DRENMIDO-926618 format. One record per atom (N, C-alpha, C, O): residue in three letters; y, z, x. Coordinates in pm, whole numbers, padded with zeros to 5 digits, always signed. Each point is the difference from the previous one (the first is absolute). Layout:
REM DRENMIDO-926618
ALAYZX...
***
This chain:
REM DRENMIDO-926618
UNK-03259-00826+03032UNK+00144-00004-00021UNK+00031-00017-00149UNK+00091+00064-00054UNK-00168-00152-00013UNK+00022-00020-00143UNK-00024+00127-00080UNK+00073+00029-00094UNK-00176+00045+00132UNK-00033+00123-00071UNK+00113+00102+00015UNK+00033+00070-00096UNK+00025-00060+00214UNK+00111+00091+00022UNK+00120-00041-00084UNK+00065+00085-00062UNK-00036-00215+00059UNK+00113-00050-00079UNK-00024+00028-00148UNK+00092+00042-00071UNK-00214-00065+00024UNK-00033+00024-00139UNK+00015+00149-00034UNK+00052+00034-00106UNK-00097+00055+00197UNK+00014+00143-00022UNK+00147+00040-00007UNK+00039+00082-00082UNK+00043-00142+00170UNK+00144+00029-00002UNK+00061-00042-00132UNK+00078+00074-00060UNK-00113-00192+00014UNK+00053-00051-00128UNK-00043+00091-00114UNK+00080+00033-00087UNK-00205+00009+00087UNK-00049+00088-00105UNK+00071+00135+00005UNK+00034+00056-00104UNK-00012-00003+00224UNK+00067+00129+00013UNK+00144-00008-00050UNK+00047+00088-00072UNK+00024-00195+00111UNK+00138-00017-00044UNK+00006-00021-00150UNK+00085+00058-00068UNK-00176-00139+00015UNK-00004-00025-00144UNK-00028+00131-00075UNK+00065+00028-00101UNK-00159+00050+00148UNK-00031+00128-00063UNK+00118+00095+00002UNK+00029+00066-00099UNK+00040-00061+00213UNK+00117+00087+00012UNK+00109-00045-00096UNK+00065+00083-00064UNK-00044-00214+00053UNK+00102-00052-00091UNK-00036+00032-00145UNK+00088+00039-00078UNK-00213-00054+00041UNK-00042+00032-00137UNK+00021+00148-00030UNK+00043+00036-00109UNK-00074+00050+00206UNK+00023+00142-00020UNK+00148+00030-00014UNK+00040+00081-00084UNK+00044-00148+00165UNK+00144+00022-00007UNK+00054-00047-00134UNK+00078+00071-00064UNK-00118-00189+00023UNK+00048-00053-00128UNK-00046+00090-00114UNK+00078+00029-00091UNK-00203+00015+00094UNK-00049+00089-00105UNK+00077+00130-00003UNK+00034+00050-00108UNK-00004+00005+00226UNK+00072+00127+00000UNK+00144-00019-00043UNK+00057+00088-00065UNK+00004-00202+00098UNK+00138-00026-00042UNK+00005-00025-00150UNK+00084+00056-00070UNK-00175-00139+00020UNK+00004-00035-00143UNK-00060+00109-00088UNK+00055+00030-00106UNK-00165+00027+00146UNK-00071+00088-00091UNK-00022+00141+00054UNK-00064+00082-00065UNK+00117-00055+00182UNK-00019+00131+00061UNK+00088+00106-00063UNK+00077-00028-00091UNK-00090+00147+00141UNK+00075+00112-00056UNK+00145+00000+00046UNK+00079+00081-00049UNK-00042-00169+00142UNK+00136-00001+00052UNK+00101-00071-00088UNK+00118-00001+00033UNK-00161-00058-00141UNK+00095-00072-00085UNK+00050+00091-00111UNK-00078+00076-00059UNK+00206-00084+00030UNK+00055+00088-00105UNK-00037-00050-00139UNK-00011-00121-00024UNK-00006+00214-00068UNK-00027-00035-00140UNK+00125-00049-00070UNK-00007-00083-00090UNK+00121+00134+00133UNK+00128-00041-00060UNK+00102-00021+00111UNK+00000+00072+00100UNK+00085-00170-00119UNK+00103-00033+00096UNK+00132-00011-00075UNK+00005-00056-00109UNK+00101+00110+00167UNK+00133-00017-00058UNK+00068-00113+00075UNK+00021+00008+00121UNK+00013-00113-00193UNK+00070-00114+00058UNK+00147+00020-00033UNK+00040-00005-00117UNK+00039+00028+00220UNK+00140+00034-00026UNK+00096-00081+00086UNK+00102+00052+00046UNK-00134-00176-00024UNK+00086-00083+00086UNK+00133-00036-00066UNK+00093-00041+00069UNK-00082+00056-00201UNK+00126-00030-00066UNK+00057+00124-00069UNK+00061-00007-00106UNK-00083+00121+00170UNK+00042+00127-00059UNK+00150+00013-00017UNK+00047+00090-00068UNK+00027-00180+00130UNK+00145+00003-00020UNK+00035-00026-00146UNK+00096+00055-00052UNK-00175-00140-00014UNK+00030-00038-00139UNK-00108+00043-00100UNK+00027+00007-00120UNK-00147+00021+00169UNK-00112+00034-00089UNK-00077+00118+00058UNK-00003+00019+00122UNK-00059+00058-00209UNK-00087+00106+00048UNK-00126-00064+00057UNK-00031-00115-00030UNK-00041+00190+00112UNK-00122-00053+00060UNK-00105-00032-00105UNK-00005+00062-00106UNK-00079-00157+00138UNK-00111-00038-00088UNK-00122+00079+00045UNK-00040-00008+00116UNK-00018+00084-00206UNK-00124+00072+00030UNK-00116-00097-00021UNK-00044-00023-00112UNK-00002-00031+00222UNK-00104-00103-00001UNK-00137+00067+00006UNK-00031+00070+00096UNK-00050-00092-00199UNK-00133+00057-00007UNK-00095-00085+00086UNK-00063-00094-00049UNK+00056+00127+00176UNK-00078-00076+00098UNK-00149+00005-00034UNK-00069-00102+00009UNK+00019+00220-00047UNK-00142+00015-00032UNK-00043-00091-00115UNK-00106-00062+00007UNK+00187+00054-00111UNK-00034-00085-00115UNK-00002-00147+00041UNK-00086-00076-00044UNK+00181+00036+00129UNK+00002-00139+00045UNK-00122-00032+00086UNK-00058-00108-00011UNK+00019+00203+00096UNK-00120-00021+00083UNK-00122-00013-00090UNK-00083-00089+00020UNK+00071+00177-00118UNK-00117-00004-00089UNK-00005-00128-00082UNK-00108-00052-00026UNK+00224+00001-00017UNK+00003-00120-00082UNK-00015-00128+00081UNK-00068-00094-00043UNK+00131+00088+00160UNK+00004-00124+00077UNK-00114-00012+00100UNK-00052-00110+00021UNK+00012+00219+00040UNK-00111+00005+00095UNK+00017-00091+00122UNK-00096-00021+00073UNK+00214-00031-00050UNK+00024-00085+00117UNK+00136+00033+00059UNK+00103-00045-00050UNK-00104+00124+00155UNK+00126+00043+00063UNK+00083-00119+00046UNK+00123+00007+00003UNK-00190-00115+00033UNK+00069-00118+00053UNK+00090-00069-00102UNK+00087-00078+00040UNK-00104+00104-00169UNK+00087-00061-00100UNK+00144+00045+00018UNK+00093-00079-00018UNK-00074+00203+00053UNK+00135+00053+00021UNK+00035+00009+00148UNK+00112-00029+00041UNK-00209+00069+00039UNK+00027+00026+00140UNK-00025-00121+00089UNK-00001+00011+00122UNK-00019-00125-00182UNK-00019-00126+00072UNK-00102+00019+00112UNK-00116+00031-00028UNK+00156-00048+00151UNK-00095+00012+00111UNK+00011+00132+00076UNK-00068+00016+00101UNK+00149+00077-00146UNK+00024+00121+00078UNK-00120+00094+00003UNK-00012+00081+00092UNK-00077-00089-00189UNK-00118+00086-00003UNK-00121-00068+00063UNK-00111+00054-00003UNK+00133-00171+00060UNK-00111-00074+00060UNK-00065-00095-00098UNK-00098-00067+00034UNK+00150+00061-00156UNK-00053-00092-00100UNK+00034-00144+00039UNK+00091-00023+00080UNK-00162-00070-00134UNK+00026-00141+00027UNK+00140-00037-00047UNK+00042+00040-00109UNK+00030-00115+00188UNK+00135-00041-00035UNK-00008-00104-00110UNK-00069-00101+00013UNK+00142+00125-00123UNK-00006-00092-00113UNK+00119-00095-00005UNK-00012-00109-00055UNK+00125+00148+00110UNK+00119-00084-00003UNK-00008-00103+00112UNK-00009+00037+00117UNK+00013-00167-00149UNK-00012-00103+00103UNK+00111+00006+00105UNK-00022-00035+00116UNK+00143+00079-00157UNK+00108+00013+00098UNK-00033+00106+00103UNK+00026-00018+00119UNK-00084+00130-00164UNK-00036+00108+00092UNK-00120-00040+00086UNK-00009+00035+00118UNK-00084-00108-00179UNK-00124-00037+00068UNK+00024-00089+00122UNK-00084-00007+00090UNK+00199-00061-00087UNK+00028-00083+00118UNK-00009+00081+00128UNK-00047-00050+00101UNK+00089+00174-00105UNK-00002+00085+00120UNK-00092+00121-00014UNK-00051+00050+00100UNK+00030-00003-00222UNK-00068+00128-00020UNK-00141-00012-00055UNK-00055+00100-00046UNK-00006-00218+00047UNK-00130-00013-00065UNK-00108+00086+00064UNK-00098+00035-00065UNK+00114+00000+00191UNK-00097+00085+00067UNK+00056+00138+00032UNK-00054+00071+00086UNK+00161-00033-00153UNK+00059+00131+00027UNK-00092+00111-00048UNK-00067-00013-00102UNK+00066+00119+00176UNK-00078+00117-00040UNK+00085+00094-00081UNK+00113-00032-00038UNK-00168+00149+00011UNK+00074+00101-00075UNK+00120+00044+00081UNK-00005+00008+00123UNK+00114+00022-00192UNK+00125+00040+00063UNK+00020+00150-00014UNK-00057+00064-00089UNK+00138-00008+00177UNK+00030+00143-00006UNK+00083+00034-00123UNK-00017+00107-00058UNK+00107-00197+00018UNK+00086+00021-00115UNK-00041-00097-00110UNK-00007-00120+00023UNK-00022+00172-00142UNK-00044-00087-00109UNK+00096-00001-00118UNK-00028-00064-00101UNK+00141+00135+00112UNK+00095+00005-00111UNK+00078-00131-00008UNK+00010-00073+00099UNK+00043+00044-00215UNK+00080-00122-00018UNK+00118-00002+00096UNK+00029-00102+00063UNK+00039+00217-00051UNK+00118+00006+00086UNK-00034-00009+00148UNK+00090-00013+00083UNK-00218+00020-00049UNK-00041-00019+00139UNK+00019-00143+00046UNK+00017-00025+00120UNK-00021-00070-00213UNK+00018-00142+00033UNK+00122-00062-00066UNK+00065-00087+00058UNK-00034+00131-00178UNK+00110-00059-00077UNK+00125+00086+00013UNK-00003+00119-00032UNK+00110-00179+00079UNK+00124+00073+00022UNK+00074+00025-00131UNK+00007-00087-00086UNK+00048+00208+00073UNK+00081+00032-00117UNK+00133-00074+00006UNK+00064-00023-00103UNK-00021-00013+00223UNK+00128-00070+00019UNK-00023-00124+00087UNK+00044-00004+00115UNK-00113-00098-00169UNK-00039-00114+00084UNK+00115-00088+00047UNK-00017-00075+00096UNK+00131+00083-00159UNK+00108-00092+00035UNK+00119+00068+00066UNK+00108-00059+00009UNK-00127+00181+00038UNK+00109+00065+00073UNK+00010-00065+00137UNK-00099-00054+00050UNK+00215+00058+00012UNK+00014-00057+00135UNK-00101+00060+00098UNK-00051-00071+00088UNK+00021+00201-00101UNK-00095+00064+00091UNK-00141-00056-00018UNK-00069-00026+00099UNK+00026+00009-00223UNK-00134-00052-00026UNK-00012-00144+00048UNK-00102-00037+00059UNK+00202-00044-00084UNK-00004-00140+00043UNK+00003-00010+00152UNK-00067-00086+00057UNK+00143+00171+00008UNK+00006+00001+00147UNK-00135+00041+00057UNK-00046-00059+00098UNK-00018+00159-00157UNK-00131+00044+00046UNK-00100-00115-00005UNK-00076-00020+00095UNK+00075-00055-00205UNK-00092-00114-00011UNK+00032-00106+00104UNK-00091-00057+00061UNK+00217+00032-00039UNK+00041-00105+00093UNK-00032+00037+00144UNK-00045-00084+00078UNK+00068+00210-00042UNK-00012+00043+00139UNK-00138+00052+00039UNK-00025+00022+00118UNK-00063-00003-00213UNK-00133+00055+00028UNK-00075-00090+00098UNK+00004-00123-00012UNK-00072+00183+00108UNK-00082-00076+00095UNK-00144+00047-00010UNK-00025+00118+00021UNK-00070-00203-00053UNK+00021-00137-00043UNK+00071-00002-00135UNK+00000+00100-00073UNK+00062-00213+00039UNK+00078-00007-00124UNK-00085+00033-00123UNK-00118-00036-00007UNK+00178+00103-00088UNK-00069+00026-00126UNK+00005-00125-00086UNK+00101-00071-00002UNK-00207+00045-00068UNK-00005-00117-00086UNK+00001+00042-00146UNK-00062-00066-00084UNK+00131+00173+00055UNK+00002+00052-00136UNK+00131-00028-00070UNK+00041+00076-00088UNK+00026-00182+00124UNK+00126-00033-00064UNK-00019-00033-00148UNK+00091+00014-00081UNK-00212-00058+00048UNK-00030-00034-00140UNK-00059+00120-00075UNK-00033-00011-00118UNK+00018+00123+00185UNK-00059+00118-00061UNK+00099+00064-00097UNK+00117+00019+00034UNK-00164+00013-00153UNK+00089+00061-00099UNK+00035+00142+00042UNK-00075+00065+00073UNK+00189-00018-00121UNK+00040+00138+00024UNK-00085+00095-00083UNK-00086-00043-00077UNK+00112+00171+00094UNK-00079+00103-00067UNK+00008-00011-00152UNK-00102+00009-00069UNK+00222-00028+00016UNK+00016-00013-00145UNK-00078-00121-00051UNK-00067+00008-00103UNK+00076-00119+00173UNK-00074-00120-00038UNK-00150+00022+00007UNK-00074-00046-00087UNK+00028+00116+00190UNK-00144+00026+00015UNK-00052+00083-00117UNK-00105-00030-00056UNK+00180+00134+00020UNK-00042+00082-00114UNK-00002-00083-00127UNK-00097+00006-00077UNK+00201-00084+00054UNK+00007-00075-00125UNK-00102-00113-00005UNK-00060-00023-00105UNK+00040-00047+00214UNK-00101-00106-00001UNK-00140+00060-00018UNK-00079-00051-00079UNK+00051+00158+00152UNK-00133+00060-00009UNK-00020+00078-00128UNK-00095-00026-00074UNK+00183+00120+00048UNK-00018+00089-00116UNK+00017-00074-00132UNK-00089+00003-00085UNK+00203-00069+00068UNK+00027-00065-00129UNK-00098-00114-00025UNK-00048-00018-00112UNK+00018-00058+00216UNK-00097-00109-00016UNK-00135+00050-00047UNK-00060-00058-00092UNK+00012+00164+00153UNK-00128+00058-00040UNK+00009+00064-00138UNK-00091-00014-00081UNK+00201+00084+00055UNK+00017+00064-00131UNK+00002-00104-00112UNK-00051+00025-00109UNK+00110-00142+00135UNK-00001-00106-00101UNK-00143-00045-00029UNK-00037-00019-00115UNK-00043+00002+00219UNK-00139-00043-00017UNK-00085+00107-00068UNK-00088-00032-00080UNK+00115+00158+00111UNK-00083+00110-00048UNK+00060+00073-00120UNK-00050+00105-00040UNK+00156-00159-00018UNK+00069+00060-00115UNK+00051+00142+00031UNK-00010+00090-00083UNK+00064-00073+00204UNK+00062+00126+00038UNK+00148-00004-00034UNK+00049-00101-00049UNK+00023+00210+00075UNK+00143+00002-00030UNK+00077-00099+00088UNK-00026-00009+00120UNK+00120-00063-00180UNK+00077-00099+00077UNK+00151+00016-00016UNK+00077-00065+00071UNK-00034+00149-00163UNK+00143+00022-00017UNK+00055+00085+00114UNK-00069+00088+00052UNK+00193-00114-00014UNK+00060+00072+00113UNK-00013+00150-00015UNK-00045+00069+00091UNK+00084-00018-00207UNK+00001+00144-00018UNK-00134+00055-00050UNK-00011+00119-00030UNK-00091-00205+00021UNK-00134+00050-00027UNK-00048+00083+00119UNK-00071+00100-00017UNK+00110-00142+00136UNK-00040+00071+00122UNK+00117+00072+00067UNK-00017+00109+00054UNK+00134-00170-00058UNK+00119+00055+00067UNK+00091+00066-00103UNK+00042-00065-00097UNK-00012+00189+00116UNK+00097+00068-00087UNK+00133-00001+00074UNK+00013+00058+00107UNK+00085-00125-00166UNK+00130-00013+00066UNK+00070+00135+00008UNK-00003+00077-00096UNK+00066-00048+00209UNK+00075+00124+00016UNK+00149-00026-00025UNK+00037-00111-00039UNK+00046+00211+00060UNK+00143-00014-00030UNK+00065-00111+00084UNK+00082-00076-00052UNK-00117+00067+00179UNK+00058-00107+00084UNK-00040-00137-00052UNK+00080-00094+00002UNK-00204+00083-00049UNK-00046-00126-00058UNK+00073-00033-00128UNK+00040-00114-00022UNK-00023+00216-00063UNK+00076-00022-00124UNK+00141-00047+00032UNK+00054-00089-00067UNK+00005+00149+00168UNK+00138-00036+00036UNK+00009-00145+00047UNK+00086-00074-00046UNK-00173+00034+00137UNK+00009-00136+00054UNK-00039-00106-00104UNK+00051-00112+00003UNK-00142+00148-00094UNK-00045-00095-00102UNK+00076+00016-00131UNK-00035-00061-00101UNK+00140+00145+00101UNK+00084+00021-00119UNK-00085+00033-00123UNK+00012-00064-00105UNK-00096+00164+00120UNK-00085+00041-00111UNK+00006+00151-00016UNK+00070+00069+00074UNK-00143-00017-00172UNK+00004+00143-00026UNK+00142+00044-00032UNK+00069-00065-00078UNK-00025+00175+00137UNK+00136+00048-00025UNK+00106-00091+00060UNK+00118+00014-00029UNK-00160-00109+00113UNK+00094-00095+00062UNK+00005-00133-00075UNK+00068-00093+00044UNK-00138+00083-00154UNK+00001-00124-00078UNK+00137-00021-00062UNK+00067+00097-00037UNK-00024-00221+00026UNK+00131-00027-00062UNK+00001+00054-00143UNK-00098-00013-00074UNK+00207+00070+00039UNK+00014+00053-00136UNK+00027-00116-00095UNK+00084-00087+00026UNK-00155+00088-00134UNK+00023-00104-00101UNK+00091+00058-00107UNK-00011+00116-00038UNK+00098-00199-00007UNK+00087+00043-00110UNK-00032-00085-00120UNK-00006-00122+00006UNK-00015+00191-00114UNK-00028-00071-00125UNK+00133-00027-00068UNK+00064+00090-00053UNK-00026-00214+00056UNK+00123-00036-00070UNK-00038-00065-00131UNK-00087-00088-00004UNK+00151+00130-00100UNK-00033-00062-00129UNK+00037-00147+00003UNK+00103-00041+00055UNK-00189-00037-00114UNK+00026-00144-00008UNK+00109-00024-00105UNK-00003+00054-00111UNK+00094-00134+00150UNK+00105-00031-00098UNK-00051-00106-00096UNK-00076-00089+00037UNK+00119+00101-00159UNK-00043-00098-00097UNK+00117-00094-00029UNK+00113+00041-00023UNK-00145-00164+00026UNK+00100-00102-00028UNK-00028-00058-00138UNK-00106-00057-00024UNK+00202+00073-00066UNK-00017-00054-00136UNK+00081-00121-00017UNK-00001-00060-00108
***
């Protein structure tokens, strides 16, 4: 009985390693990804996925536990420490672009069993915590427009570009 159990464990472990390898390093991963979750105000970010893979060599740094990597966040590990690889590994697969809309909050409240992701950051927060935090450590670009090029709608809402307030140069009066 022990030998059968050991063989089962080895078979499952081998299958998981093959799955993780194919997800992280297989031919199914794109070399470049366009991140366009804020396209209303900014153009999409052309994310060089291949360069990040070559430099970081650990898919779990960005994809947390979705690729079958060990869970590093203690909050996630409470429930997901033994999670296997997931079908969806994109940020937006777990992090909502609109976490505080009535629909998103209702979904969390009404989910059966209840979701325990009330403390989970939204998509924008996930990108900024992950990307900017790592870029600060690795001396990558950290300025907003280093990665995001603002479009006309963004200029309008942020009062910049052609929508920037006009300055008037008034001569200073001299008091004698």
